[in-house]
MOPAC internal coordinates of N, CA, C and O (Angstrom, degrees):
PM7 1SCF
backbone

  N    0.0000 0     0.00 0     0.00 0    0    0    0
  C    1.4347 1     0.00 0     0.00 0    1    0    0
  C    1.5158 1   110.02 1     0.00 0    2    1    0
  O    1.2310 1   121.62 1   -29.24 1    3    2    1
  N    1.2894 1   114.50 1   150.76 1    3    2    1
  C    1.4779 1   120.34 1   179.07 1    5    3    2
  C    1.5279 1   110.19 1   -64.35 1    6    5    3
  O    1.2310 1   119.68 1   138.36 1    7    6    5
  N    1.3085 1   118.21 1   -41.64 1    7    6    5
  C    1.4599 1   122.83 1   179.95 1    9    7    6
  C    1.5104 1   111.06 1   -59.83 1   10    9    7
  O    1.2310 1   120.45 1   138.50 1   11   10    9
  N    1.3197 1   116.75 1   -41.50 1   11   10    9
  C    1.4603 1   121.16 1   177.98 1   13   11   10
  C    1.5168 1   112.33 1   -64.07 1   14   13   11
  O    1.2310 1   121.52 1   141.41 1   15   14   13
  N    1.3102 1   114.69 1   -38.59 1   15   14   13
  C    1.4693 1   120.82 1   178.71 1   17   15   14
  C    1.5079 1   110.65 1   -62.97 1   18   17   15
  O    1.2310 1   121.03 1   132.83 1   19   18   17
  N    1.3588 1   115.63 1   -47.17 1   19   18   17
  C    1.4738 1   120.49 1   177.83 1   21   19   18
  C    1.4965 1   110.53 1   -62.57 1   22   21   19
  O    1.2310 1   120.00 1   137.32 1   23   22   21
  N    1.2968 1   117.60 1   -42.68 1   23   22   21
  C    1.4926 1   120.55 1  -179.38 1   25   23   22
  C    1.5066 1   109.63 1   -60.94 1   26   25   23
  O    1.2310 1   120.05 1   134.23 1   27   26   25
  N    1.3319 1   117.50 1   -45.77 1   27   26   25
  C    1.4525 1   120.54 1  -179.45 1   29   27   26
  C    1.5092 1   111.70 1   -63.31 1   30   29   27
  O    1.2310 1   121.39 1   140.53 1   31   30   29
  N    1.3524 1   114.94 1   -39.47 1   31   30   29
  C    1.4790 1   120.15 1  -179.79 1   33   31   30
  C    1.5080 1   110.64 1   -63.61 1   34   33   31
  O    1.2310 1   120.28 1   132.79 1   35   34   33
  N    1.3251 1   117.08 1   -47.21 1   35   34   33
  C    1.4690 1   119.50 1  -178.04 1   37   35   34
  C    1.5049 1   112.81 1   -73.77 1   38   37   35
  O    1.2310 1   119.78 1   152.27 1   39   38   37
  N    1.3226 1   118.03 1   -27.73 1   39   38   37
  C    1.4604 1   121.46 1   174.86 1   41   39   38
  C    1.5309 1   109.53 1   -65.72 1   42   41   39
  O    1.2310 1   121.38 1   138.58 1   43   42   41
  N    1.3300 1   114.97 1   -41.42 1   43   42   41
  C    1.4561 1   118.73 1   178.24 1   45   43   42
  C    1.5145 1   111.75 1   -65.31 1   46   45   43
  O    1.2310 1   120.34 1   139.01 1   47   46   45
  N    1.3123 1   116.96 1   -40.99 1   47   46   45
  C    1.4479 1   121.68 1   177.66 1   49   47   46
  C    1.5420 1   110.78 1   -62.86 1   50   49   47
  O    1.2310 1   120.18 1   133.79 1   51   50   49
  N    1.3202 1   117.26 1   -46.21 1   51   50   49
  C    1.4398 1   121.02 1   179.11 1   53   51   50
  C    1.5341 1   111.11 1   -61.96 1   54   53   51
  O    1.2310 1   120.93 1   137.70 1   55   54   53
  N    1.2913 1   115.83 1   -42.30 1   55   54   53
  C    1.4680 1   120.34 1   178.02 1   57   55   54
  C    1.5423 1   111.37 1   -59.81 1   58   57   55
  O    1.2310 1   120.72 1   137.08 1   59   58   57
  N    1.3222 1   116.22 1   -42.92 1   59   58   57
  C    1.4526 1   119.45 1   178.24 1   61   59   58
  C    1.4923 1   112.35 1   -63.52 1   62   61   59
  O    1.2310 1   120.55 1   138.33 1   63   62   61
  N    1.3339 1   116.55 1   -41.67 1   63   62   61
  C    1.4461 1   120.30 1   178.12 1   65   63   62
  C    1.5082 1   111.72 1   -62.62 1   66   65   63
  O    1.2310 1   120.90 1   134.68 1   67   66   65
  N    1.3374 1   115.89 1   -45.32 1   67   66   65
  C    1.4778 1   119.29 1   179.03 1   69   67   66
  C    1.5254 1   111.42 1   -64.12 1   70   69   67
  O    1.2310 1   120.06 1   141.65 1   71   70   69
  N    1.3271 1   117.48 1   -38.35 1   71   70   69
  C    1.4527 1   120.37 1   178.67 1   73   71   70
  C    1.5221 1   110.83 1   -63.88 1   74   73   71
  O    1.2310 1   120.32 1   142.91 1   75   74   73
  N    1.3392 1   116.99 1   -37.09 1   75   74   73
  C    1.4534 1   120.52 1   176.98 1   77   75   74
  C    1.5172 1   111.54 1   -65.79 1   78   77   75
  O    1.2310 1   120.38 1   134.81 1   79   78   77
  N    1.3504 1   116.89 1   -45.19 1   79   78   77
  C    1.4433 1   120.51 1   176.95 1   81   79   78
  C    1.5136 1   110.92 1   -59.28 1   82   81   79
  O    1.2310 1   121.17 1   136.33 1   83   82   81
  N    1.3259 1   115.37 1   -43.67 1   83   82   81
  C    1.4922 1   120.47 1   179.56 1   85   83   82
  C    1.5383 1   110.79 1   -60.21 1   86   85   83
  O    1.2310 1   120.60 1   136.73 1   87   86   85
  N    1.3139 1   116.46 1   -43.27 1   87   86   85
  C    1.4641 1   120.28 1   179.09 1   89   87   86
  C    1.5279 1   110.76 1   -63.13 1   90   89   87
  O    1.2310 1   120.33 1   139.72 1   91   90   89
  N    1.3257 1   116.97 1   -40.28 1   91   90   89
  C    1.4679 1   120.39 1   178.59 1   93   91   90
  C    1.5297 1   110.63 1   -64.20 1   94   93   91
  O    1.2310 1   119.87 1   135.98 1   95   94   93
  N    1.2873 1   117.85 1   -44.02 1   95   94   93
  C    1.4535 1   121.74 1  -178.32 1   97   95   94
  C    1.5584 1   108.92 1   -66.41 1   98   97   95
  O    1.2310 1   120.23 1   138.35 1   99   98   97
  N    1.3038 1   117.17 1   -41.65 1   99   98   97
  C    1.4808 1   119.57 1   179.90 1  101   99   98
  C    1.5256 1   109.70 1   -63.64 1  102  101   99
  O    1.2310 1   120.31 1   136.39 1  103  102  101
  N    1.3176 1   117.02 1   -43.61 1  103  102  101
  C    1.4627 1   119.75 1   177.16 1  105  103  102
  C    1.5106 1   111.60 1   -59.91 1  106  105  103
  O    1.2310 1   120.18 1   135.58 1  107  106  105
  N    1.3265 1   117.26 1   -44.42 1  107  106  105
  C    1.4670 1   120.71 1   177.55 1  109  107  106
  C    1.5100 1   110.28 1   -59.37 1  110  109  107
  O    1.2310 1   120.35 1   136.83 1  111  110  109
  N    1.3145 1   116.94 1   -43.17 1  111  110  109
  C    1.4506 1   120.70 1   178.55 1  113  111  110
  C    1.5056 1   111.40 1   -59.42 1  114  113  111
  O    1.2310 1   120.12 1   136.62 1  115  114  113
  N    1.3179 1   117.37 1   -43.38 1  115  114  113
  C    1.4686 1   122.36 1   179.88 1  117  115  114
  C    1.5164 1   110.39 1   -63.05 1  118  117  115
  O    1.2310 1   120.88 1   138.33 1  119  118  117
  N    1.3489 1   115.91 1   -41.67 1  119  118  117
  C    1.4891 1   120.30 1   179.76 1  121  119  118
  C    1.4947 1   110.35 1   -65.11 1  122  121  119
  O    1.2310 1   120.18 1   128.45 1  123  122  121
  N    1.3270 1   117.26 1   -51.55 1  123  122  121
  C    1.4675 1   119.31 1  -174.27 1  125  123  122
  C    1.5273 1   112.86 1   -72.69 1  126  125  123
  O    1.2310 1   120.29 1   160.21 1  127  126  125
  N    1.2873 1   117.04 1   -19.79 1  127  126  125
  C    1.4598 1   119.78 1   176.52 1  129  127  126
  C    1.5374 1   111.98 1   -61.95 1  130  129  127
  O    1.2310 1   121.06 1   152.61 1  131  130  129
  N    1.3046 1   115.58 1   -27.39 1  131  130  129
  C    1.4754 1   120.61 1  -176.07 1  133  131  130
  C    1.5375 1   111.66 1  -113.04 1  134  133  131
  O    1.2310 1   120.54 1  -151.34 1  135  134  133
  N    1.3113 1   116.57 1    28.66 1  135  134  133
  C    1.4674 1   119.50 1  -177.53 1  137  135  134
  C    1.5266 1   112.46 1   -59.68 1  138  137  135
  O    1.2310 1   120.21 1   148.24 1  139  138  137
  N    1.2905 1   117.20 1   -31.76 1  139  138  137
  C    1.4532 1   119.41 1  -177.42 1  141  139  138
  C    1.5251 1   112.92 1   -71.07 1  142  141  139
  O    1.2310 1   120.63 1   167.36 1  143  142  141
  N    1.3470 1   116.40 1   -12.64 1  143  142  141
  C    1.4631 1   118.71 1   177.87 1  145  143  142
  C    1.5225 1   113.30 1   -77.26 1  146  145  143
  O    1.2310 1   120.57 1   164.15 1  147  146  145
  N    1.3242 1   116.52 1   -15.85 1  147  146  145
  C    1.4495 1   119.87 1   176.08 1  149  147  146
  C    1.5065 1   110.67 1   -83.60 1  150  149  147
  O    1.2310 1   119.74 1   -36.23 1  151  150  149
  N    1.3141 1   118.10 1   143.77 1  151  150  149
  C    1.4708 1   120.09 1   174.99 1  153  151  150
  C    1.5230 1   108.75 1   -60.73 1  154  153  151
  O    1.2310 1   120.66 1   -42.38 1  155  154  153
  N    1.3014 1   116.34 1   137.62 1  155  154  153
  C    1.4736 1   122.61 1  -175.20 1  157  155  154
  C    1.5048 1   113.19 1   -54.65 1  158  157  155
  O    1.2310 1   119.81 1   145.22 1  159  158  157
  N    1.3441 1   117.97 1   -34.78 1  159  158  157
  C    1.4443 1   121.32 1  -176.49 1  161  159  158
  C    1.5387 1   114.09 1   -69.28 1  162  161  159
  O    1.2310 1   120.06 1   160.11 1  163  162  161
  N    1.3281 1   117.49 1   -19.89 1  163  162  161
  C    1.4938 1   118.83 1   176.64 1  165  163  162
  C    1.5227 1   112.39 1  -113.11 1  166  165  163
  O    1.2310 1   120.03 1   174.39 1  167  166  165
  N    1.3039 1   117.55 1    -5.61 1  167  166  165
  C    1.4752 1   121.01 1  -175.68 1  169  167  166
  C    1.5330 1   111.83 1   -58.85 1  170  169  167
  O    1.2310 1   119.90 1   127.51 1  171  170  169
  N    1.3079 1   117.80 1   -52.49 1  171  170  169
  C    1.4652 1   121.20 1  -175.73 1  173  171  170
  C    1.5136 1   110.95 1   -60.50 1  174  173  171
  O    1.2310 1   119.63 1   134.06 1  175  174  173
  N    1.3198 1   118.30 1   -45.94 1  175  174  173
  C    1.4813 1   122.16 1  -179.64 1  177  175  174
  C    1.5372 1   109.18 1   -63.38 1  178  177  175
  O    1.2310 1   120.44 1   133.69 1  179  178  177
  N    1.3070 1   116.77 1   -46.31 1  179  178  177
  C    1.4844 1   120.40 1  -178.62 1  181  179  178
  C    1.5174 1   111.41 1   -58.31 1  182  181  179
  O    1.2310 1   120.44 1   131.92 1  183  182  181
  N    1.3400 1   116.76 1   -48.08 1  183  182  181
  C    1.4796 1   119.91 1  -178.39 1  185  183  182
  C    1.5298 1   111.48 1   -70.17 1  186  185  183
  O    1.2310 1   120.92 1   145.08 1  187  186  185
  N    1.3295 1   115.85 1   -34.92 1  187  186  185
  C    1.4454 1   117.72 1   176.71 1  189  187  186
  C    1.5325 1   110.48 1   -63.10 1  190  189  187
  O    1.2310 1   119.49 1   138.05 1  191  190  189
  N    1.3101 1   118.58 1   -41.95 1  191  190  189
  C    1.4426 1   122.34 1   178.92 1  193  191  190
  C    1.5356 1   110.45 1   -63.84 1  194  193  191
  O    1.2310 1   120.09 1   139.77 1  195  194  193
  N    1.2970 1   117.44 1   -40.23 1  195  194  193
  C    1.4593 1   122.07 1   179.48 1  197  195  194
  C    1.5271 1   109.56 1   -63.79 1  198  197  195
  O    1.2310 1   120.88 1   131.67 1  199  198  197
  N    1.3112 1   115.93 1   -48.33 1  199  198  197
  C    1.4697 1   120.46 1  -176.29 1  201  199  198
  C    1.5316 1   111.68 1   -64.60 1  202  201  199
  O    1.2310 1   120.07 1   146.53 1  203  202  201
  N    1.3308 1   117.47 1   -33.47 1  203  202  201
  C    1.4456 1   119.90 1   179.22 1  205  203  202
  C    1.5265 1   111.83 1   -66.48 1  206  205  203
  O    1.2310 1   119.97 1   152.29 1  207  206  205
  N    1.3025 1   117.66 1   -27.71 1  207  206  205
  C    1.4652 1   121.09 1  -179.03 1  209  207  206
  C    1.5268 1   113.42 1   -82.85 1  210  209  207
  O    1.2310 1   119.86 1   156.42 1  211  210  209
  N    1.2861 1   117.88 1   -23.58 1  211  210  209
  C    1.4866 1   120.51 1  -176.10 1  213  211  210
  C    1.5269 1   112.08 1   -62.06 1  214  213  211
  O    1.2310 1   117.54 1   129.93 1  215  214  213
  N    1.3218 1   122.29 1   -50.07 1  215  214  213
  C    1.4689 1   120.14 1  -178.52 1  217  215  214
  C    1.5270 1   112.05 1   -57.45 1  218  217  215
  O    1.2310 1   119.77 1   142.41 1  219  218  217
  N    1.3249 1   118.05 1   -37.59 1  219  218  217
  C    1.4650 1   120.94 1   178.38 1  221  219  218
  C    1.4904 1   110.90 1   -63.79 1  222  221  219
  O    1.2310 1   120.10 1   135.55 1  223  222  221
  N    1.3196 1   117.42 1   -44.45 1  223  222  221
  C    1.4780 1   121.18 1   179.94 1  225  223  222
  C    1.5212 1   109.81 1   -62.92 1  226  225  223
  O    1.2310 1   119.83 1   133.35 1  227  226  225
  N    1.3110 1   117.94 1   -46.65 1  227  226  225
  C    1.4583 1   120.87 1  -179.89 1  229  227  226
  C    1.5401 1   111.55 1   -64.63 1  230  229  227
  O    1.2310 1   120.48 1   144.50 1  231  230  229
  N    1.2997 1   116.68 1   -35.50 1  231  230  229
  C    1.4974 1   119.95 1   176.85 1  233  231  230
  C    1.5183 1   109.54 1   -65.82 1  234  233  231
  O    1.2310 1   120.37 1   133.70 1  235  234  233
  N    1.3281 1   116.91 1   -46.30 1  235  234  233
  C    1.4573 1   119.17 1  -177.24 1  237  235  234
  C    1.5158 1   111.56 1   -63.16 1  238  237  235
  O    1.2310 1   120.20 1   140.56 1  239  238  237
  N    1.2893 1   117.23 1   -39.44 1  239  238  237
  C    1.4723 1   120.53 1   178.83 1  241  239  238
  C    1.5361 1   110.86 1   -68.54 1  242  241  239
  O    1.2310 1   120.52 1   136.00 1  243  242  241
  N    1.3060 1   116.62 1   -44.00 1  243  242  241
  C    1.4491 1   120.47 1  -177.32 1  245  243  242
  C    1.5364 1   111.93 1   -70.76 1  246  245  243
  O    1.2310 1   120.12 1   158.96 1  247  246  245
  N    1.3387 1   117.37 1   -21.04 1  247  246  245
  C    1.4475 1   119.02 1  -179.50 1  249  247  246
  C    1.5500 1   112.64 1   -84.88 1  250  249  247
  O    1.2310 1   120.31 1   173.43 1  251  250  249
  N    1.3439 1   117.01 1    -6.57 1  251  250  249
  C    1.4529 1   118.99 1   176.08 1  253  251  250
  C    1.5252 1   109.06 1   -70.91 1  254  253  251
  O    1.2310 1   120.83 1   -38.96 1  255  254  253
  N    1.2640 1   116.02 1   141.04 1  255  254  253
  C    1.4579 1   119.01 1   175.74 1  257  255  254
  C    1.5128 1   111.00 1  -145.97 1  258  257  255
  O    1.2310 1   121.44 1   -22.24 1  259  258  257
  N    1.2700 1   114.84 1   157.76 1  259  258  257
  C    1.4535 1   121.63 1   177.19 1  261  259  258
  C    1.5197 1   109.51 1   -84.90 1  262  261  259
  O    1.2310 1   119.81 1   -57.98 1  263  262  261
  N    1.2992 1   117.98 1   122.02 1  263  262  261
  C    1.4701 1   121.26 1  -179.32 1  265  263  262
  C    1.5092 1   111.22 1   -89.53 1  266  265  263
  O    1.2310 1   120.10 1   180.00 1  267  266  265

């Protein structure tokens, strides 16, 4: 059925988006787990730069759609 085909297509899309979000969160966890390894004088700037990029990445991934 056409409805089943659409459902499968959008389920696959949603799964891909969630997997991308999960990968981003895991990477952030790995980075922040070792924050103390960075010299204190560059730690705040480094993390601030990282955090500023995350919303853009999540927006770009979530804006992908199947045409």
